[in-house]
C-alpha positions in Angstrom: 0.0 0.0 0.0 2.8 2.4 1.0 4.7 1.5 -2.2 1.5 2.3 -4.3 1.1 5.6 -2.5 4.7 6.4 -3.0 4.5 5.6 -6.7 1.4 7.6 -7.1 2.9 10.7 -5.4 6.1 10.4 -7.5 4.0 10.2 -10.7 1.8 13.2 -9.6 4.8 15.4 -8.8 6.5 14.5 -12.1 3.4 15.2 -14.1 2.8 18.5 -12.3 6.4 19.6 -12.9 6.0 18.8 -16.6 2.8 20.8 -16.9 4.2 23.8 -15.0 7.4 23.7 -17.1 5.4 23.5 -20.3 3.1 26.3 -19.3 5.9 28.6 -18.3 7.5 28.0 -21.7 4.4 28.7 -23.7 3.5 31.9 -21.8 7.0 33.4 -21.6 9.2 32.9 -24.6 12.2 34.5 -22.9 12.3 31.7 -20.4 12.6 28.9 -22.9 15.6 26.7 -22.3 18.6 26.4 -24.5 19.1 23.3 -26.7 21.6 22.0 -24.2 19.2 22.4 -21.3 16.4 20.6 -23.2 18.7 17.6 -23.7 19.6 17.4 -20.0 15.9 17.8 -18.8 13.6 15.1 -20.4 10.4 16.9 -19.2 11.3 19.9 -21.3 11.9 18.3 -24.7 8.2 17.8 -25.4 6.7 20.5 -27.7 3.9 22.8 -26.6 0.5 22.2 -28.0 0.9 22.4 -31.8 -2.6 23.7 -32.7 -5.1 26.3 -31.6 -8.6 27.2 -32.5 -9.4 30.4 -34.4 -12.6 32.2 -33.8 -13.9 35.7 -34.2 -15.8 38.0 -36.6 -15.0 41.1 -38.6 -17.5 44.1 -38.7 -17.5 46.6 -41.5 -19.6 49.7 -41.8 -20.1 52.1 -44.8 -21.8 55.5 -45.1 -21.1 57.0 -48.5 -22.9 60.0 -50.0 -22.1 61.1 -53.5 -23.3 64.3 -55.3 -23.0 65.9 -58.8 -21.4 62.8 -60.5 -23.8 62.2 -63.3 -21.6 63.7 -66.0 -19.4 60.6 -65.9 -22.3 58.1 -65.9 -22.1 57.6 -62.1 -25.4 58.1 -60.4 -25.8 60.3 -57.4 -26.5 58.0 -54.5 -26.3 57.4 -50.7 -24.9 54.1 -49.5 -25.7 53.1 -45.9 -24.7 49.6 -45.0 -23.1 47.2 -42.5 -21.4 43.8 -42.9 -20.2 41.1 -40.6 -17.9 38.1 -41.2 -18.0 35.4 -38.5 -15.3 32.8 -38.9 -13.9 29.7 -37.2 -10.9 27.6 -37.9 -7.8 25.7 -36.8 -4.2 26.9 -36.7 -1.5 24.2 -36.8 2.2 24.3 -37.6 2.1 27.7 -39.3 -1.0 26.8 -41.3 -4.7 27.9 -41.0 -7.9 26.2 -42.1 -10.9 28.6 -41.8 -14.5 28.7 -42.7 -17.2 31.4 -42.3 -19.9 33.5 -43.9 -19.9 37.1 -45.1 -23.2 39.0 -44.7 -23.8 42.6 -46.0 -27.1 44.4 -45.3 -28.1 47.8 -46.5 -30.0 49.9 -43.9 -33.7 49.6 -44.4 -33.5 46.0 -45.5 -33.4 44.2 -42.2 -35.0 41.0 -43.5 -32.0 38.9 -44.4 -33.9 35.9 -45.7 -35.5 38.0 -48.5 -32.1 39.1 -49.7 -30.0 35.9 -49.4 -28.7 35.7 -53.0 -27.1 39.1 -52.7 -26.1 39.3 -49.1 -24.8 36.0 -47.9 -21.4 34.5 -49.1 -19.3 31.6 -47.9 -15.6 31.9 -47.0 -13.4 28.8 -47.0 -9.7 29.0 -47.1 -6.4 27.3 -46.3 -3.1 29.2 -45.9 0.4 28.5 -44.9 3.4 30.7 -43.8 7.1 29.9 -44.2 10.0 32.2 -44.0 8.2 35.3 -45.3 6.2 33.4 -47.9 2.5 33.0 -47.5 0.1 31.1 -49.7 -3.7 31.3 -49.5 -6.2 29.0 -51.3 -10.0 29.2 -51.5 -12.4 32.0 -50.8 -11.0 34.7 -48.5 -11.5 38.4 -47.7 -9.8 41.0 -49.8 -8.7 42.7 -46.6 -6.0 40.0 -46.6 -4.2 41.8 -49.5 -1.0 43.5 -48.6 -0.7 45.5 -51.9 -1.7 49.1 -52.3 -3.7 49.6 -55.5 -4.7 52.8 -57.2 -8.2 54.2 -57.3 -8.0 53.5 -61.1 -8.1 49.8 -60.1 -10.5 49.8 -57.2 -12.7 52.3 -55.4 -13.7 51.9 -51.8 -17.4 51.3 -52.2 -16.7 48.6 -54.8 -14.4 46.7 -52.5 -17.0 47.0 -49.7 -19.7 45.4 -51.8 -17.3 42.9 -53.4 -15.3 41.9 -50.3 -14.1 38.4 -51.3 -11.4 36.9 -53.6 -11.8 33.4 -54.9 -8.7 31.6 -56.1 -5.0 31.5 -55.2 -2.7 34.2 -53.7 1.0 34.2 -52.8 2.6 36.9 -50.7 6.2 37.6 -49.7 7.3 40.0 -47.0 10.7 40.7 -45.6 12.2 43.9 -44.4 12.1 46.6 -47.1 10.4 44.3 -49.6 6.8 43.2 -50.1 5.1 41.4 -53.0 1.9 39.6 -53.9 0.4 37.9 -56.9 -3.2 36.5 -57.1 -5.4 34.7 -59.6 -9.0 35.6 -58.7 -12.0 33.8 -60.3 -14.6 36.6 -60.4 -17.6 34.8 -61.8 -19.2 33.4 -64.9 -21.1 30.3 -65.8 -19.1 27.3 -66.8 -22.2 25.6 -68.2 -22.5 28.5 -70.7 -18.8 28.6 -71.4 -18.3 32.0 -69.7 -14.8 32.7 -68.4 -14.3 35.6 -66.0 -11.1 36.0 -63.9 -8.4 38.5 -63.2 -4.7 38.3 -62.3 -3.1 41.0 -60.2 0.2 41.7 -58.6 2.0 44.2 -56.4 5.7 44.8 -55.7 7.4 47.4 -53.5 11.1 47.8 -52.6 12.1 50.5 -50.1 15.3 51.9 -48.8 16.4 53.9 -45.6 13.2 53.2 -43.7 11.0 54.0 -46.7 12.6 57.4 -47.3 12.8 56.1 -50.8 10.7 53.4 -52.4 9.6 52.3 -55.8 7.5 49.5 -57.3 4.5 48.7 -59.4 1.1 47.1 -59.5 -1.0 45.6 -62.3 -4.2 43.8 -62.9 -5.3 41.9 -66.0 -9.1 41.3 -66.5 -10.2 38.5 -68.8 -13.9 38.7 -69.3 -15.7 36.3 -71.6 -19.5 36.8 -71.3 -21.4 37.7 -74.5 -24.7 38.0 -72.5 -23.3 40.9 -70.4 -21.2 42.4 -73.2 -24.2 42.6 -75.5 -25.1 45.8 -73.5 -23.1 47.7 -76.2 -26.0 46.9 -78.6 -23.6 45.5 -81.2 -25.0 42.3 -82.8 -23.8 39.9 -85.6 -26.2 37.5 -87.3 -28.8 38.2 -84.6 -26.5 37.3 -81.7 -24.2 39.4 -79.6 -21.1 40.5 -81.6 -18.8 41.3 -78.6 -18.0 38.1 -76.8 -14.8 39.0 -74.9 -13.2 42.2 -73.4 -9.6 42.3 -72.3 -8.3 45.0 -69.9 -4.9 45.6 -68.4 -4.2 48.3 -65.9 -0.7 49.1 -64.5 1.1 51.6 -62.3 4.8 52.1 -61.9 5.6 54.4 -58.9 8.4 56.2 -57.2 7.9 57.8 -53.8 9.3 59.1 -50.6 7.9 58.7 -47.1 9.5 61.3 -44.7 7.7 60.1 -41.5 11.1 58.9 -40.1 12.6 62.3 -40.6 9.5 64.2 -39.3 8.3 61.9 -36.5 5.7 64.5 -35.3 3.6 63.6 -38.3 1.7 60.3 -38.8 2.3 60.6 -42.6 4.4 62.7 -44.9 4.4 60.9 -48.3 4.8 62.0 -51.9 4.6 59.8 -55.0 4.7 60.1 -58.8 3.5 57.3 -61.0 2.8 56.2 -64.6 -0.9 55.2 -64.4 -2.1 53.7 -67.6 -4.3 51.0 -69.2 -4.9 48.8 -72.3 -8.4 47.7 -73.5 -9.8 45.9 -76.4 -12.9 44.0 -77.5 -13.0 40.7 -79.3 -15.9 40.4 -81.8 -17.3 37.8 -84.2 -17.6 40.3 -87.0 -14.2 42.0 -87.0 -12.0 39.7 -84.8 -9.7 41.4 -82.2 -9.8 45.1 -82.0 -6.5 47.0 -81.5 -5.6 47.7 -77.9 -6.3 51.2 -76.8 -3.1 52.5 -75.2 -4.4 55.0 -72.5 -1.3 56.7 -71.0 -1.4 58.9 -67.9 0.5 60.2 -64.9 -0.5 60.7 -61.3 1.0 62.9 -58.6 0.0 62.1 -55.0 0.7 63.7 -51.6 -0.5 62.5 -48.2 0.1 64.5 -44.9 -1.4 63.5 -41.6 -1.1 64.8 -38.0 -2.7 63.1 -35.1 -5.2 61.4 -37.3 -6.2 64.6 -39.3 -5.0 64.4 -42.9 -5.1 65.5 -46.5 -4.7 63.0 -49.3 -4.5 64.6 -52.7 -3.9 63.0 -56.1 -3.7 64.7 -59.5 -4.2 62.6 -62.7 -3.1 64.0 -66.1 -3.5 62.0 -69.3 -5.8 60.0 -71.5 -9.4 59.4 -70.7 -9.6 56.0 -69.1 -12.4 53.4 -69.1 -13.0 53.3 -72.8 -16.3 51.4 -72.6 -17.7 52.9 -69.4 -20.8 54.4 -71.0 -21.8 50.9 -72.2 -21.0 48.8 -69.1 -21.0 51.1 -66.1 -19.8 51.1 -62.5 -20.4 47.4 -61.8 -18.0 46.4 -64.5 -15.4 49.1 -64.0 -14.3 48.8 -60.3 -12.3 52.1 -60.1 -13.4 55.7 -59.8 -15.3 56.9 -62.9 -13.7 60.3 -62.8 -10.6 58.9 -64.5 -12.7 59.4 -67.7 -11.5 63.0 -67.4 -8.2 64.0 -68.9 -7.6 66.2 -65.8 -8.7 64.8 -62.5 -7.8 66.0 -59.0 -9.1 64.1 -55.9 -8.8 66.0 -52.7 -9.7 64.0 -49.5 -9.8 65.7 -46.1 -10.1 63.1 -43.3 -9.8 62.1 -39.7 -8.8 58.5 -39.0 -8.7 56.7 -35.7 -6.9 53.3 -35.5 -5.4 50.9 -33.0 -4.5 47.2 -33.1 -8.0 46.0 -33.9 -10.2 48.9 -35.3 -9.9 51.6 -38.0 -12.5 54.4 -38.2 -12.3 57.1 -40.9 -14.5 60.0 -41.8 -13.7 61.8 -45.1 -14.9 64.8 -47.1 -13.8 64.3 -50.7 -13.9 66.7 -53.7 -13.5 65.4 -57.2 -12.3 68.2 -59.6 -12.5 67.4 -63.3 -12.5 69.5 -66.5 -16.3 69.3 -66.5 -17.1 70.2 -63.0 -16.8 69.4 -59.3 -18.4 66.5 -57.4 -18.4 66.0 -53.6 -18.5 62.9 -51.4 -18.8 62.2 -47.7 -17.7 58.9 -46.4 -17.6 57.1 -43.0 -16.0 53.7 -42.7 -15.5 51.4 -39.7 -13.5 48.2 -39.8 -13.3 46.0 -36.7 -11.1 42.8 -36.5 -12.2 40.8 -33.5 -9.5 38.1 -34.0 -6.9 40.8 -33.3 -9.0 42.1 -30.4 -9.2 38.6 -28.8 -5.5 38.1 -29.2 -4.9 41.4 -27.4 -7.4 40.5 -24.6 -5.8 37.1 -24.0 -2.2 38.2 -23.8 
């Protein structure tokens, strides 16, 4: 009996010491033993738990009022909407497997069930991370992008209402270098032979703590959908003539970020870029059109102090979005004001941000050769996974 009690006590003490040692290692990385200590102490060679559960939800809010924009085939409107993205998953050995839903509701349409086709989407993704390289596969939020893309590529309200990417993305980040490339399946009906996807990429190299940086971004749209493209009213033998539209946008930029030199400011950034595009139709009657080579340049400055900032960009060049009058804002994801040969976008804003939330209120003026438009915008983005990590530290 005494021997059994002695054996039980010895086992209990050994297990307790193992648990405490393992706990101290997992909560305080600085106390982890050296390799030599691990060899000498058998209870310390066991790895900590190699997996953890992921849970949380993102919240997004948009209030966007636009006035005096009709001249560029962009209707005056007010957007008032909220979105939520609950997600669960498993983290294991620098890998994540996640599943969730993405729901967007416009104010005044509280009945979700009556709007399911437009307001409910599935997210399902697997990703891995290894020595600065990250790969993502499946359906995942566009907020996972690390690239910075021009308003010619994407405007804010478009990204809000089209929040997901479907496909494959690779990212690479090391000090002074970041890059990403993605193939995104954007829609279409395989049963009808439709083929809609885009390929986009971003690269930035910086020097001296971003006092000097350069890089580029590009996006290629491949859109084969004769039913949609028939909106141009061109027909051949009583069927849509235009069956495919190719578009390629690119930006090559050189900039300076002087925040390190003037630390009192949140931002002090200036940038010059070549901002251009190529577009062409493919038709049954005349084959492939010649690419339209639409060249332009953009000059951008961004100054911010304690959250208050001015972000101004001036575009000079060819009129972009050659077929905007036929296909409109749902087809062209960027700001329609790039149809003007001279376009200045002046944004006055206040932004509050911390580890898990970003709130921004902006008053934006769009100056073009045909007039002035104005826009007021409030956005809120809450990442509860980052919040939960902060609370559990």
